[in-house]
C-alpha positions as a Markdown table, in Angstrom:
| # | Residue | x | y | z |
|---|---|---|---|---|
| 1 | Unk | 132.0 | 137.1 | 116.5 |
| 2 | Unk | 128.8 | 135.1 | 116.5 |
| 3 | Unk | 128.0 | 134.8 | 120.1 |
| 4 | Unk | 125.3 | 136.8 | 120.6 |
| 5 | Unk | 122.3 | 135.5 | 122.7 |
| 6 | Unk | 119.7 | 136.3 | 120.1 |
| 7 | Unk | 121.4 | 133.8 | 117.7 |
| 8 | Unk | 120.5 | 130.8 | 119.8 |
| 9 | Unk | 117.1 | 132.5 | 120.8 |
| 10 | Unk | 116.1 | 132.4 | 117.3 |
| 11 | Unk | 116.9 | 129.2 | 116.7 |
| 12 | Unk | 115.0 | 127.7 | 119.5 |
| 13 | Unk | 112.1 | 129.7 | 118.8 |
| 14 | Unk | 111.9 | 128.8 | 114.9 |
| 15 | Unk | 113.0 | 125.2 | 115.2 |
| 16 | Unk | 112.3 | 123.8 | 118.9 |
| 17 | Unk | 109.3 | 125.8 | 120.6 |
| 18 | Unk | 107.0 | 122.5 | 121.0 |
| 19 | Unk | 106.5 | 119.0 | 120.2 |
| 20 | Unk | 105.3 | 120.0 | 116.7 |
| 21 | Unk | 108.6 | 121.8 | 115.9 |
| 22 | Unk | 110.7 | 120.7 | 113.4 |
| 23 | Unk | 113.7 | 120.3 | 115.6 |
| 24 | Unk | 111.9 | 117.8 | 117.6 |
| 25 | Unk | 110.4 | 115.8 | 114.6 |
| 26 | Unk | 114.1 | 115.9 | 112.4 |
| 27 | Unk | 116.6 | 115.8 | 115.3 |
| 28 | Unk | 119.1 | 114.6 | 113.2 |
| 29 | Unk | 119.2 | 117.1 | 111.0 |
| 30 | Unk | 120.4 | 119.9 | 114.1 |
| 31 | Unk | 122.7 | 117.4 | 115.8 |
| 32 | Unk | 125.2 | 119.2 | 115.2 |
| 33 | Unk | 123.7 | 122.2 | 114.1 |
| 34 | Unk | 124.0 | 123.0 | 110.5 |
| 35 | Unk | 126.9 | 125.6 | 109.5 |
| 36 | Unk | 124.0 | 126.4 | 106.5 |
| 37 | Unk | 121.2 | 126.7 | 109.1 |
| 38 | Unk | 123.1 | 129.1 | 111.1 |
| 39 | Unk | 124.2 | 131.0 | 108.1 |
| 40 | Unk | 120.5 | 131.7 | 107.0 |
| 41 | Unk | 119.9 | 132.7 | 110.5 |
| 42 | Unk | 122.6 | 135.4 | 110.5 |
| 43 | Unk | 121.4 | 136.5 | 107.0 |
| 44 | Unk | 117.5 | 136.9 | 108.5 |
| 45 | Unk | 118.8 | 138.9 | 111.1 |
| 46 | Unk | 120.3 | 141.5 | 108.6 |
| 47 | Unk | 117.3 | 141.6 | 106.7 |
| 48 | Unk | 115.9 | 142.7 | 110.0 |
| 49 | Unk | 118.3 | 145.0 | 110.8 |
| 50 | Unk | 117.8 | 146.4 | 107.2 |
| 51 | Unk | 114.2 | 147.2 | 108.3 |
| 52 | Unk | 115.0 | 149.5 | 110.6 |
| 53 | Unk | 117.8 | 151.4 | 108.7 |
| 54 | Unk | 115.7 | 154.9 | 108.7 |
| 55 | Unk | 114.8 | 154.5 | 111.9 |
| 56 | Unk | 111.2 | 153.6 | 111.0 |
| 57 | Unk | 109.9 | 150.2 | 110.1 |
| 58 | Unk | 109.9 | 149.6 | 106.4 |
| 59 | Unk | 109.2 | 146.0 | 105.1 |
| 60 | Unk | 112.1 | 144.3 | 103.2 |
| 61 | Unk | 111.5 | 141.8 | 101.1 |
| 62 | Unk | 113.9 | 138.7 | 102.1 |
| 63 | Unk | 115.2 | 138.0 | 98.8 |
| 64 | Unk | 117.9 | 135.9 | 97.0 |
| 65 | Unk | 119.1 | 138.6 | 94.9 |
| 66 | Unk | 119.4 | 141.4 | 97.7 |
| 67 | Unk | 120.9 | 138.8 | 100.3 |
| 68 | Unk | 122.8 | 136.5 | 98.1 |
| 69 | Unk | 126.2 | 138.6 | 99.3 |
| 70 | Unk | 125.4 | 138.5 | 102.6 |
| 71 | Unk | 124.9 | 135.2 | 103.2 |
| 72 | Unk | 128.0 | 133.9 | 101.6 |
| 73 | Unk | 130.0 | 136.8 | 103.4 |
| 74 | Unk | 128.7 | 135.3 | 106.8 |
| 75 | Unk | 129.1 | 131.3 | 105.6 |
| 76 | Unk | 133.4 | 132.4 | 104.6 |
| 77 | Unk | 133.4 | 133.6 | 108.1 |
| 78 | Unk | 131.9 | 130.7 | 109.9 |
| 79 | Unk | 133.7 | 128.4 | 108.0 |
| 80 | Unk | 137.2 | 130.2 | 108.6 |
| 81 | Unk | 135.7 | 130.6 | 112.3 |
| 82 | Unk | 134.8 | 126.8 | 112.6 |
| 83 | Unk | 138.1 | 126.2 | 111.0 |
| 84 | Unk | 136.1 | 123.8 | 108.3 |
| 85 | Unk | 134.3 | 124.6 | 104.6 |
| 86 | Unk | 130.5 | 123.4 | 104.5 |
| 87 | Unk | 131.7 | 120.1 | 102.5 |
| 88 | Unk | 134.0 | 119.4 | 105.1 |
| 89 | Unk | 132.9 | 116.1 | 107.5 |
| 90 | Unk | 134.5 | 118.5 | 110.4 |
| 91 | Unk | 131.3 | 120.8 | 110.3 |
| 92 | Unk | 129.2 | 117.8 | 111.2 |
| 93 | Unk | 131.5 | 116.0 | 113.4 |
| 94 | Unk | 129.9 | 115.0 | 116.8 |
| 95 | Unk | 131.6 | 117.5 | 118.5 |
| 96 | Unk | 129.7 | 120.0 | 117.1 |
| 97 | Unk | 132.1 | 123.0 | 116.1 |
| 98 | Unk | 129.1 | 125.6 | 115.4 |
| 99 | Unk | 127.7 | 124.7 | 118.8 |
| 100 | Unk | 130.9 | 125.1 | 120.5 |
| 101 | Unk | 131.4 | 128.5 | 118.5 |
| 102 | Unk | 127.7 | 129.9 | 120.0 |
| 103 | Unk | 128.5 | 128.2 | 123.0 |
| 104 | Unk | 124.9 | 126.9 | 123.2 |
| 105 | Unk | 123.1 | 123.2 | 123.3 |
| 106 | Unk | 119.8 | 123.3 | 122.1 |
| 107 | Unk | 117.9 | 120.7 | 124.1 |
| 108 | Unk | 114.4 | 119.8 | 123.1 |
| 109 | Unk | 112.0 | 119.3 | 126.0 |
| 110 | Unk | 108.3 | 117.8 | 125.2 |
| 111 | Unk | 106.2 | 119.5 | 127.3 |
């Protein structure tokens, strides 16, 4: 359900672009990939899709009041898919159920 390559590309683009990116400086927060980060990315993608809902681009504000339900929906689905809950230690184990589910491995290279 959540295996589109765009998801991994966005995570890499936003947090692992170069040596100044947060993913490189704070690796311990990204290994394994937090379920809440993935949920945030999926919610942002939904906002981007909504901007094109009419076939023409119109700015949609990425606000809690509008996207909280979308966020909760994705979080519930991800917890079910990864067979864990956010508070569960299984979601933060070294096996990385989120990475396994996405079939990605983020490798940071300092060029």
